[in-house]
C-alpha positions in Angstrom: 111.6 48.6 54.3 114.9 46.2 55.3 117.0 48.8 53.5 115.5 51.3 55.9 116.0 49.7 59.1 119.6 49.2 58.2 119.7 52.5 57.2 118.9 54.2 60.6 120.7 51.6 62.3 123.9 52.7 60.2 123.1 56.6 61.0 123.0 56.0 64.7 126.1 53.6 65.0 128.7 55.9 62.9 127.4 58.9 62.6 126.5 60.0 66.2 129.0 62.9 67.1 128.9 66.0 69.1 126.6 69.1 66.6 127.2 72.5 67.0 125.7 73.8 70.0 121.7 74.2 70.3 119.7 77.6 69.8 117.4 77.8 72.4 115.5 80.5 72.3 111.7 80.6 72.3 111.5 82.7 69.1 108.8 81.6 66.6 109.8 79.8 63.5 110.9 81.3 60.4 108.1 79.6 57.7 110.1 80.1 54.5 106.9 79.8 52.6 105.9 76.1 53.9 103.3 75.2 56.5 104.3 73.3 59.3 105.4 69.7 59.5 106.2 70.0 55.8 108.8 70.2 53.2 109.4 70.6 49.3 112.5 69.6 46.9 113.0 69.4 43.2 115.3 66.1 42.1 117.1 66.3 38.9 119.6 63.7 37.3 118.8 60.0 36.6 115.6 60.8 38.8 113.5 63.9 37.4 110.6 65.0 39.9 109.4 67.6 42.5 108.4 66.0 46.1 106.1 67.4 48.8 105.0 66.0 51.9 105.5 65.9 56.1 108.6 67.1 57.7 109.4 65.7 61.2 113.1 65.8 63.7 113.8 63.8 66.3 116.5 63.5 68.7 116.9 59.5 69.6 119.4 57.3 72.0 121.2 54.5 70.3 119.7 51.7 72.7 123.1 50.2 72.7 125.7 52.9 73.0 123.4 55.1 74.9 124.6 58.3 72.3 122.4 60.9 71.0 121.3 61.7 67.4 119.7 64.2 65.5 117.5 63.1 62.1 115.5 65.0 59.6 112.9 63.0 58.2 111.1 64.0 55.3 108.4 61.5 53.6 106.7 61.9 50.5 102.8 62.4 50.2 102.9 60.8 46.9 103.0 57.5 45.5 106.6 57.1 45.0 107.0 56.5 48.7 110.3 58.3 48.9 111.8 59.4 52.4 115.1 61.9 52.9 116.8 61.4 56.3 119.3 63.9 57.0 121.5 62.8 60.0 124.2 64.2 62.8 125.5 63.2 66.4 124.4 64.6 69.3 121.1 67.1 70.3 119.6 69.4 67.8 121.9 71.4 66.1 121.4 75.0 66.4 121.2 78.0 62.9 124.1 77.5 60.5 125.4 76.1 57.5 126.5 72.1 58.0 128.3 70.0 55.6 126.8 67.1 53.9 129.1 64.6 53.4 130.2 61.8 51.5 128.2 58.5 52.5 129.9 55.1 50.7 126.7 52.8 49.6 128.9 49.7 50.2 128.5 50.1 53.8 125.0 48.6 53.6 126.9 45.9 52.6 128.7 45.6 55.8 127.2 48.0 58.5 129.8 47.5 60.6 132.4 49.2 58.2 134.0 52.5 60.1 133.3 55.7 58.7 134.3 58.9 59.9 132.2 62.0 60.1 133.2 65.2 61.7 131.1 67.0 64.6 128.6 69.4 62.7 128.2 67.3 59.5 125.6 65.7 58.5 124.8 62.4 56.3 122.2 62.0 54.3 120.2 59.0 52.4 117.1 59.1 50.0 115.1 56.1 49.1 112.4 56.0 46.2 109.7 53.0 45.6 107.4 53.8 43.0 105.3 50.5 43.6 108.9 48.4 42.0 112.0 47.9 43.6 113.7 50.7 45.5 115.9 52.8 44.3 118.8 53.9 47.0 120.9 57.4 47.0 123.7 58.0 49.4 124.9 61.8 49.5 128.4 62.7 47.9 128.3 66.1 49.1 126.4 69.3 49.9 125.2 71.6 52.6 122.2 71.6 54.7 121.3 75.4 56.1 119.3 75.8 59.6 117.7 79.3 59.7 115.3 78.9 62.7 116.4 75.7 65.6 114.0 75.3 69.0 112.2 72.9 70.8 109.3 73.1 68.4 110.9 73.5 64.4 113.9 73.6 62.8 113.3 75.1 59.6 116.0 75.0 56.6 117.4 74.6 53.4 119.4 72.0 51.6 121.3 71.0 48.6 123.1 67.8 47.6 124.3 65.1 45.1 124.1 61.3 45.4 124.9 58.3 43.7 122.6 55.7 43.7 121.7 51.9 43.0 118.5 50.4 42.0 118.0 47.2 43.9 116.1 45.7 40.6 119.4 46.4 38.8 122.2 46.5 40.9 124.8 47.0 38.3 122.7 50.2 37.4 124.9 53.4 38.6 122.3 56.5 39.5 123.3 59.9 40.0 120.8 62.9 41.3 120.8 66.4 42.5 118.1 67.3 45.5 117.5 70.5 46.6 114.6 71.6 49.2 113.5 73.4 52.1 111.9 72.1 55.2 109.7 73.2 58.3 110.0 70.1 60.8 108.5 70.2 64.3 109.5 67.5 67.0 108.1 63.8 66.3 108.8 60.7 68.4 110.4 58.0 66.3 111.0 54.6 67.1 113.8 53.3 64.4 114.5 50.0 66.3 
């Protein structure tokens, strides 16, 4: 859980940049074959799984700087306790395709390291904890496509590749590819 808190602190400290314009229309969300508040994704590479679970988005404010951020949280229903967070700065982004950028896992050693993310880009972090020490993955590259964005729902797809570490074996080098889709609804999250 310590890693989760550190990551969220990191995301809000370094990725809070203005995002693209909002699509504030009142249109019904596009379902893309999912129920509201759900997601599904496939993972291949050094970890292979199909993961389904709950999906929310949240707009939060860093209490230290007053800057806002937007985060999509995808949390599994399975025993693996996996979580994928996709974050950008500013308020809820509008429809469009966004780049998922490289996140250096060394930033977890010193969360005061400077990193630059251009406006409209997302950082991604994935954790899985199957009853053992967590495995942490940080995005290398990818894309996130939002097909519907309104105050009630943010709907889209994503694909990314990520390098990871196994906290039980810090010397192990892991690599995965993740692709999936989400139908998030707004939710309140207090990450601090």
